[in-house]
FIVO-176111 format. One line per 4 residues: number of its first residue (from 1); their letters; for each residue x, z, y of N, C-alpha, C, O, CB. Coordinates in Angstrom, 3 decimals, m for minus. Atoms other than C-alpha are relative to their C-alpha. Glycine has a CB too. Example, Ala and Ser with C-alpha at 12.3 -4.5 7.8 and 13.67 -1.06 7.14 Angstrom:
2
1> as> 0.890 0.000 m1.190 12.300 7.800 m4.500 0.900 0.000 1.200 1.936 0.665 1.181 m0.992 1.246 0.027 ~ m0.820 m0.060 m1.190 13.670 7.140 m1.060 m0.770 0.730 1.090 m0.261 0.899 2.198 0.414 m1.415 0.462
END
This chain:
132
1> msta> m1.436 m0.895 0.938 93.172 136.561 119.015 0.101 m0.981 m0.980 m0.683 m1.625 m1.677 m0.287 1.804 m0.877 ~ m0.929 0.913 0.802 95.830 134.775 117.447 0.298 0.149 m2.128 1.255 0.785 m2.569 1.568 0.414 0.933 ~ m0.435 m0.321 1.548 95.961 134.826 113.224 1.140 m0.134 0.120 1.963 m0.720 0.822 m0.468 m0.803 m1.191 ~ m1.512 0.575 0.869 98.478 135.314 110.976 1.341 m1.378 0.338 2.425 m1.554 0.894 m0.676 m0.558 m1.441
5> fekl> m0.624 1.394 m0.426 99.380 131.840 110.932 0.092 m0.309 1.509 1.307 m0.414 1.671 m0.846 m1.151 m0.611 ~ 0.004 0.522 m1.223 99.160 130.900 114.294 0.815 0.519 0.724 1.284 m0.069 1.699 m1.034 0.007 0.551 ~ m1.466 m0.321 m0.640 101.950 133.633 115.116 0.891 m0.549 m0.725 2.019 m0.493 m0.234 0.420 1.429 0.120 ~ m0.850 0.295 0.980 103.589 132.184 112.241 0.756 m1.329 0.403 1.920 m1.578 0.088 m0.754 m0.082 m1.303
9> mngv> m0.443 1.126 m0.532 104.051 129.007 113.833 m0.022 0.198 1.128 0.561 m0.849 1.407 m0.536 m1.045 m0.272 ~ m0.360 0.045 m1.016 104.145 129.803 117.341 2.071 m0.657 0.569 2.497 m1.511 1.347 m0.542 1.437 0.187 ~ m1.662 0.241 m0.580 108.576 129.991 117.482 m0.530 m1.801 m1.021 m1.215 m1.929 m2.036 1.982 1.648 m0.938 ~ m0.166 1.365 0.017 108.727 126.036 117.082 0.926 0.326 m1.571 0.475 m0.054 m2.652 0.848 m0.809 1.607
13> aggl> m0.914 0.419 1.189 111.877 126.687 114.448 m0.953 0.358 m1.646 m1.352 m0.072 m2.728 1.685 1.105 0.173 ~ 0.749 m1.694 1.481 110.233 129.445 111.913 m1.338 m0.979 m0.393 m1.543 m1.220 m1.582 m0.933 2.476 1.120 ~ 1.059 0.557 1.046 106.513 127.097 112.008 0.934 m1.619 m0.491 0.315 m2.407 m1.206 m1.935 m0.314 0.975 ~ m0.591 1.582 0.521 108.806 123.703 111.230 0.133 0.137 m1.386 m0.446 m0.611 m2.175 1.583 m0.536 0.623
17> allk> m0.381 m0.427 1.474 110.475 125.712 107.843 m1.214 0.654 m0.350 m1.015 1.188 m1.441 1.347 1.009 m0.200 ~ 1.160 m0.451 0.929 106.982 127.030 106.939 m0.442 m1.507 m0.200 m0.474 m1.865 m1.377 m1.289 1.176 0.715 ~ 0.391 0.803 0.921 105.749 123.628 106.917 0.629 m0.389 m0.636 0.003 m0.516 m1.689 m0.473 m0.728 0.203 ~ m0.991 0.552 0.631 108.567 122.271 105.502 m0.238 0.224 m1.558 m0.360 m0.598 m2.466 1.275 0.551 0.536
21> vlse> 0.382 m0.642 1.395 107.916 124.803 102.549 m1.090 0.069 m0.555 m1.222 0.784 m1.548 0.220 1.090 m0.100 ~ 0.882 0.478 0.713 104.698 123.517 101.895 m0.296 m0.713 m0.105 m1.208 m1.029 m0.869 m0.607 0.182 m0.063 ~ 0.013 1.024 0.438 105.186 120.902 102.288 0.680 m0.474 m1.179 m0.293 m0.609 m1.920 0.207 m0.508 0.799 ~ m1.985 m0.095 0.807 108.290 120.371 100.001 m1.345 0.764 m1.119 m1.596 0.184 m2.175 2.153 1.567 1.106
25> nsfd> 0.019 m0.841 1.787 106.512 122.675 97.295 m1.292 m0.157 m0.550 m1.476 0.146 m1.729 0.254 1.902 m0.082 ~ 1.487 0.464 0.222 102.581 121.509 97.406 0.000 m1.422 m1.537 0.691 m2.387 m1.861 m0.613 m0.826 1.938 ~ 0.289 0.637 1.406 100.723 120.365 93.821 m0.014 m1.173 1.125 1.154 m1.537 1.260 m1.536 0.473 m1.215 ~ 0.797 1.320 m0.731 99.066 117.146 96.528 0.850 m0.500 0.555 1.592 0.120 1.317 m1.127 0.141 1.003
29> svli> m1.189 0.528 m1.180 101.227 114.586 97.956 m0.361 m0.174 0.969 m1.587 m0.193 1.074 0.692 m1.126 m0.086 ~ m0.187 m0.649 m2.227 101.672 114.892 102.089 0.441 m1.251 m0.005 1.573 m1.295 m0.486 1.490 1.618 0.964 ~ m0.460 1.065 m0.428 102.096 111.357 102.897 m0.057 0.045 2.313 m1.107 0.261 2.918 m1.155 m1.263 m1.031 ~ 1.360 m0.176 m1.199 102.148 111.299 107.179 0.859 m1.234 0.804 2.043 m1.164 1.134 m0.292 2.004 1.136
33> tdas> m1.051 1.488 m0.637 103.063 107.336 108.861 m0.946 0.413 1.317 m1.981 1.076 1.385 m0.186 m2.226 m0.918 ~ m0.113 0.649 m1.727 103.029 106.427 112.913 m1.480 m0.131 m0.130 m2.234 m0.286 m1.091 1.045 m1.779 0.483 ~ 0.866 0.060 m0.804 100.477 106.380 115.204 m0.218 m1.635 m0.429 m1.355 m1.838 m0.854 0.407 0.532 1.507 ~ 0.467 1.297 m0.268 100.657 102.261 115.075 m0.780 m0.636 m0.291 m1.523 0.125 m0.910 0.475 m0.593 m0.107
37> aegk> 1.049 0.607 0.958 98.392 100.063 113.813 0.159 m0.340 m1.854 m0.394 m0.186 m2.943 m0.215 m1.382 0.722 ~ m0.534 m0.012 1.631 100.505 99.072 111.150 0.400 1.492 m0.486 1.146 1.221 m1.426 1.503 m1.028 m0.202 ~ 0.451 m2.047 0.720 100.420 103.630 109.998 1.333 m1.026 m0.937 0.990 m1.626 m1.956 m2.524 0.911 m1.223 ~ m1.483 m0.352 0.033 104.260 102.903 109.381 0.390 1.752 m0.746 0.521 2.657 0.078 0.512 m0.110 1.819
41> itya> m0.712 m0.381 0.081 105.500 105.342 107.239 1.213 0.592 0.318 2.230 m0.094 0.428 m0.153 m0.294 m0.242 ~ m0.838 m0.482 0.005 107.554 108.223 107.792 0.452 0.624 m0.677 1.674 0.744 m0.770 0.043 0.265 0.541 ~ m0.174 m0.978 0.797 107.101 110.605 105.418 m0.501 0.205 m0.974 m1.652 m0.201 m1.133 m0.091 0.776 0.380 ~ 0.514 0.388 1.478 106.714 111.086 101.998 0.622 1.891 m0.907 1.710 2.405 m0.650 1.205 m2.050 m0.774
45> nksf> m0.295 m1.361 0.512 106.954 114.737 99.944 0.022 m0.292 m1.476 m0.745 m0.962 m2.168 m1.102 1.179 0.440 ~ 0.282 0.537 1.430 108.079 114.779 96.661 m0.815 m0.002 m1.177 m0.536 m0.418 m2.301 0.647 0.181 m0.430 ~ 1.539 0.251 1.052 104.444 115.172 94.956 0.091 m1.571 0.351 0.783 m2.162 m0.477 m1.939 0.964 0.634 ~ m0.279 1.874 m0.069 104.441 111.133 96.105 0.263 m0.416 m1.064 m0.446 m1.138 m1.766 1.194 m0.656 0.834
49> kklt> m0.931 0.626 0.718 106.737 110.524 94.082 m0.315 m0.595 m1.993 0.014 m1.423 m2.843 1.177 1.181 0.232 ~ 0.152 m0.775 0.875 105.290 112.067 91.521 m1.729 m0.762 m0.732 m2.067 m1.182 m1.839 0.128 1.669 0.747 ~ 1.090 0.324 m0.219 101.923 111.105 92.077 0.152 m2.166 m0.456 m0.376 m2.655 m1.455 m0.338 0.717 1.776 ~ m0.232 1.776 0.340 103.012 106.459 92.174 0.813 m0.219 m0.305 0.955 m1.433 m0.455 m0.035 m1.011 0.784
53> ghdp> m1.478 0.349 0.792 106.249 106.566 90.799 1.175 m0.095 1.410 2.316 0.211 1.064 m0.127 m1.905 m1.054 ~ m0.253 0.159 m0.773 107.538 105.951 94.419 1.264 0.725 0.720 0.890 1.354 1.709 m0.932 m0.019 0.275 ~ m0.700 m0.469 m1.339 110.637 107.209 96.286 0.072 0.288 1.203 0.876 m0.324 1.906 0.463 m0.325 0.209 ~ m0.646 m0.094 m1.300 110.590 108.527 99.298 m0.110 m0.508 1.267 m0.987 m0.604 2.126 0.879 m0.233 m0.131
57> seii> m0.890 0.465 0.092 113.686 106.958 100.196 m0.705 m0.907 0.111 m0.924 m1.140 1.300 0.808 0.205 m0.774 ~ m0.476 1.856 0.155 112.864 103.394 99.344 m1.927 m0.389 1.174 m2.465 m1.409 1.604 0.007 m0.996 m2.914 ~ 1.038 0.764 m0.850 109.678 103.229 101.388 m1.031 1.080 1.374 m2.197 1.365 1.647 m1.180 m0.697 m1.373 ~ 0.519 0.226 m1.530 109.937 104.416 104.929 0.197 m1.025 0.700 1.158 m1.789 0.619 0.420 0.814 0.826
61> gktp> m0.391 1.275 m1.113 109.381 102.041 107.653 m1.200 m1.381 m1.448 m1.009 m2.596 m1.482 2.842 m0.425 0.210 ~ 0.369 0.599 1.220 106.706 100.848 104.029 m1.140 0.141 0.740 m0.658 0.135 1.872 0.249 0.553 m1.523 ~ 1.904 0.342 m0.010 102.116 100.807 104.965 m0.103 0.348 m1.046 0.392 m0.287 m1.978 m0.819 m1.544 0.165 ~ 0.578 m0.590 1.200 100.623 103.090 102.522 m1.420 m1.809 m0.715 m2.214 m2.269 m1.535 m1.070 2.065 0.803
65> rilq> 0.462 1.330 0.832 99.136 99.879 101.613 0.673 m0.976 m1.348 0.287 m2.023 m1.868 m0.056 m0.917 1.041 ~ m1.248 0.633 1.150 102.209 99.154 98.862 m1.696 1.031 m1.243 m1.686 1.012 m2.474 2.775 1.123 0.143 ~ 0.427 m0.365 1.653 99.496 100.918 96.413 m1.150 m0.725 0.100 m1.668 m1.341 m0.832 m0.299 1.732 m0.567 ~ 1.762 1.148 0.098 96.355 99.081 97.049 0.084 m1.545 m1.227 0.520 m2.633 m0.851 m0.316 m1.081 2.250
69> gpgt> 0.267 1.623 0.179 95.810 96.100 94.632 m1.893 m0.852 m1.022 m3.060 m0.506 m1.208 1.749 m0.423 m1.207 ~ 0.979 0.079 0.256 93.319 94.677 93.221 m1.461 0.748 m0.760 m2.454 0.203 m1.241 0.379 m0.666 m0.228 ~ 1.252 m0.796 0.724 90.805 97.020 91.808 m0.421 0.968 1.407 m1.497 1.565 1.426 0.577 1.133 m1.683 ~ 0.346 m1.004 m1.087 90.994 99.066 95.439 m0.983 m1.186 m0.027 m0.963 m2.347 m0.436 1.070 0.584 1.447
73> dakv> 1.457 0.727 m0.367 87.393 98.248 96.608 0.720 0.180 1.727 1.236 1.144 2.292 m1.988 1.111 m0.571 ~ 0.175 0.319 m1.031 87.687 96.785 99.776 m1.224 0.795 1.048 m0.645 1.397 1.953 m0.111 m1.241 m0.289 ~ 0.643 m0.925 m0.249 84.672 98.607 101.132 0.764 1.419 0.995 0.767 1.492 2.224 m0.449 0.242 m1.339 ~ m0.120 m0.825 m0.019 86.167 101.888 101.143 1.963 m0.162 0.489 2.890 0.438 m0.055 m0.757 0.544 m1.208
77> ierl> m1.389 0.171 m0.047 89.580 100.815 102.535 m0.309 m0.547 1.780 0.467 m0.213 2.676 0.793 m1.251 m1.407 ~ 0.550 0.592 m1.180 87.593 98.893 105.728 m1.261 1.312 0.661 m1.871 1.080 1.705 m0.760 m1.701 m0.542 ~ 0.695 m1.433 m0.135 85.449 102.749 105.856 1.865 0.792 0.332 1.941 1.499 1.336 m1.188 0.667 m1.981 ~ m1.377 m0.393 m0.086 89.498 103.822 105.750 0.448 m0.084 2.086 0.877 0.661 2.967 1.024 m1.382 m1.249
81> sdsl> m0.753 0.736 m1.375 90.326 101.887 109.075 m0.503 0.503 1.273 0.086 0.878 2.287 m0.250 m1.650 0.099 ~ 0.744 m0.221 m1.004 87.059 102.473 110.856 0.529 1.173 0.394 1.180 1.202 1.438 m1.343 m0.028 m0.218 ~ m0.123 m1.514 0.190 87.576 105.980 110.518 1.668 0.651 1.107 1.859 1.585 1.885 0.217 0.243 m2.130 ~ m0.902 0.070 m1.153 91.296 105.018 112.032 0.063 0.260 0.915 0.353 1.310 1.488 0.268 m0.618 0.300
85> ksgr> m0.062 m0.088 m1.150 90.838 103.333 114.734 m1.555 0.452 1.439 m2.052 0.045 2.488 0.647 m1.288 m0.030 ~ 1.299 m0.482 m0.804 87.877 105.445 115.851 0.453 1.880 0.180 m0.203 2.901 0.386 m1.814 m0.394 m1.191 ~ m1.215 m1.650 0.605 90.643 108.739 115.265 m1.245 1.044 m1.119 m0.841 0.956 m2.278 0.655 1.606 2.198 ~ 0.897 m0.696 0.911 87.920 110.874 113.272 1.112 m0.167 m1.874 1.532 m1.146 m2.490 m1.960 m1.085 0.131
89> kfeg> m0.229 0.137 1.394 89.327 112.113 109.737 m0.563 m0.912 m0.644 m1.476 m1.535 m0.101 m0.254 0.959 m0.610 ~ 0.577 0.236 0.701 88.770 110.522 106.487 0.234 0.371 m1.370 1.336 0.673 m1.828 m0.114 m0.890 0.250 ~ m0.690 m0.251 0.906 87.738 111.079 103.075 m0.015 m0.537 m0.841 0.483 0.571 m1.041 m0.006 0.779 m0.273 ~ 0.404 1.050 0.656 87.269 108.789 100.601 0.917 m0.090 m1.709 1.763 0.780 m1.919 0.287 m1.302 1.134
93> kain> m1.153 0.241 1.741 89.150 107.682 96.365 m0.583 m1.809 m0.426 m1.712 m2.288 m0.536 m0.806 1.720 m2.057 ~ m0.601 0.925 0.932 90.276 104.471 94.890 0.098 m0.356 m0.677 0.116 0.521 m1.540 0.459 m0.149 m0.234 ~ m1.109 0.103 1.180 91.688 102.416 92.316 1.649 0.028 0.917 1.763 m0.967 1.632 m0.298 m1.801 m1.049 ~ m0.994 0.439 m0.610 95.358 102.820 93.892 0.807 m0.922 m1.266 0.279 m1.509 m2.211 0.781 1.269 0.703
97> ykkd> m1.273 0.476 1.265 98.739 101.518 91.678 0.878 0.539 0.641 0.991 0.692 1.858 0.468 m1.686 m0.422 ~ m0.925 m0.722 m0.213 101.430 103.194 91.374 1.442 m1.186 m0.667 1.231 m2.210 m1.318 m0.387 1.590 m0.766 ~ m0.876 0.846 m0.348 105.264 101.744 91.497 m0.407 m0.854 m1.543 0.487 m1.683 m1.376 1.652 0.687 0.396 ~ m0.546 0.493 1.146 105.069 100.167 88.102 m1.475 m1.085 m0.681 m1.280 m1.909 m1.574 0.579 1.508 m1.052
101> gtpf> 0.283 0.766 m0.546 101.891 98.554 88.612 m1.495 1.185 m1.332 m2.497 0.474 m1.402 0.865 m1.771 0.169 ~ 0.952 m0.646 m0.108 99.251 101.515 86.681 m0.245 0.529 0.781 0.363 1.344 1.475 m0.148 0.499 m0.563 ~ 1.177 m0.947 m1.530 95.868 102.182 89.005 0.015 0.993 m1.154 0.226 1.185 m2.352 m2.199 m0.777 0.803 ~ 0.736 m1.447 0.456 94.718 105.202 88.766 m0.660 0.337 1.392 m0.267 0.040 2.520 1.201 1.412 m0.599
105> imyw> 1.696 m0.476 m1.314 91.594 106.501 91.196 1.155 1.451 0.933 1.787 2.253 0.245 m2.439 1.293 m1.513 ~ m0.711 m0.283 m0.649 93.485 108.261 93.688 m1.661 0.056 1.213 m2.535 m0.759 1.509 1.480 m0.999 0.010 ~ 0.623 m0.288 m0.821 91.649 110.710 96.252 0.778 0.611 0.817 1.548 1.556 0.640 m0.930 0.502 m0.328 ~ m0.614 m1.265 m1.047 92.649 111.657 99.507 m1.060 0.377 1.570 m2.241 0.161 1.842 1.851 m0.693 0.662
109> rvlp> 0.138 m0.484 m1.648 92.180 112.928 103.203 1.026 m0.189 1.029 2.111 0.381 0.907 m0.161 1.446 0.105 ~ m0.867 m0.256 m1.423 93.721 111.947 107.048 m0.810 0.195 0.731 m2.010 m0.076 0.697 0.877 m1.001 0.632 ~ 0.203 m0.876 m0.082 93.744 113.854 109.095 0.875 m0.511 1.321 2.081 m0.758 1.311 0.109 0.972 m1.054 ~ m1.861 m0.161 m1.082 95.413 113.388 112.851 0.807 0.616 m0.148 1.231 1.472 m0.924 0.218 0.428 1.287
113> ikvd> m1.761 m1.092 m0.841 98.240 114.550 114.473 0.295 m0.243 1.176 1.333 m0.855 1.429 1.707 m0.310 m0.596 ~ m0.101 m0.106 m0.463 97.413 115.027 117.524 1.049 0.878 1.063 1.231 2.073 0.835 m0.680 m0.195 m0.324 ~ m0.498 m0.947 m1.916 99.350 116.466 121.180 m0.387 m0.496 0.903 m0.758 m1.662 1.037 1.546 0.113 0.670 ~ 1.206 m0.686 m1.363 97.791 117.373 124.084 m1.251 m1.289 m0.247 m1.128 m2.047 0.715 0.916 m0.081 2.313
117> kkit> 0.785 0.724 m0.084 94.574 114.832 122.956 0.380 m1.425 m0.652 m0.465 m2.244 m1.014 m0.306 0.079 1.214 ~ m0.133 0.918 0.351 96.416 112.320 121.861 0.638 m0.564 m2.168 1.597 m0.281 m2.885 0.775 m0.178 1.270 ~ m0.865 0.434 1.313 96.926 110.650 118.272 1.796 m0.308 m0.343 2.280 m1.435 m0.235 m0.629 m1.282 m0.260 ~ m1.200 0.326 m0.162 100.487 110.874 117.800 0.444 m0.922 m1.687 0.951 m2.006 m1.978 0.850 1.536 0.443
121> awva> m0.052 0.855 1.620 100.477 110.194 113.794 m1.473 0.909 m1.194 m2.439 1.668 m1.125 2.279 0.448 m0.982 ~ 1.675 m0.472 1.234 98.088 110.819 110.470 0.838 0.371 m1.147 1.834 m0.052 m1.733 m1.452 m1.656 m0.673 ~ m0.937 m0.758 1.339 99.034 112.917 107.917 m1.232 m0.326 m1.397 m2.402 m0.569 m1.099 0.326 2.332 0.361 ~ 1.013 0.687 0.977 97.067 111.927 104.626 0.677 0.892 m1.554 1.854 0.964 m1.906 0.189 m2.175 0.030
125> iqre> m0.072 m1.350 0.991 96.780 114.661 101.507 m0.516 m0.785 m1.513 m1.483 m1.543 m1.583 m1.323 1.552 0.628 ~ 0.052 0.963 1.354 96.832 113.180 97.839 m0.429 0.564 m0.908 m0.079 1.732 m0.744 1.157 m0.541 m0.535 ~ 0.069 m0.193 1.177 95.487 113.822 94.396 0.066 m1.437 m0.835 0.045 m2.609 m0.461 m1.155 0.808 m0.166 ~ 0.456 0.765 1.120 95.181 112.202 91.244 m1.512 m0.003 m0.566 m1.703 1.038 m1.195 0.808 0.404 m1.002
129> gsvi> 1.689 m0.181 0.642 91.561 112.071 90.043 m0.652 m0.956 m1.673 m0.244 m2.093 m1.909 m1.142 m0.783 1.550 ~ 0.012 1.285 0.830 90.121 110.389 86.801 m1.862 m0.394 0.009 m2.567 0.113 0.882 0.803 0.385 m1.869 ~ 1.386 0.645 m0.225 86.563 108.870 86.485 m1.341 0.862 m0.315 m1.364 1.335 m1.451 m0.056 m1.263 m0.903 ~ 0.005 m1.219 0.532 84.278 111.186 86.331 m1.953 m1.769 m0.674 m2.836 m1.442 m1.467 0.026 2.254 1.456
END
């Protein structure tokens, strides 16, 4: 039995419109990268700019590594890399850096986008946290 959400998503145009509204109005940052080894950014929502200071238009084609810096935990990045290589979702937190160099704690979840069982892209949902 289909859920109401699945019924909404069945129409391609309607489904895309729904996803656009969800992404563009999310409190969380949404970042999409391609499935290449470089993981180039193909989309960022408005909340990405609020989180990082980077305008979405200026980061398309770059990698999310632009957020990393000296305080970013290499072990977390290695765990992320291992998850991506094996096609698994990832959840973690690390110190990242805003466009102006200000460090912040970023919590994020990275999930594969699959079409016919093949990963075509990755979506990252991100938010700022505080040290507990």
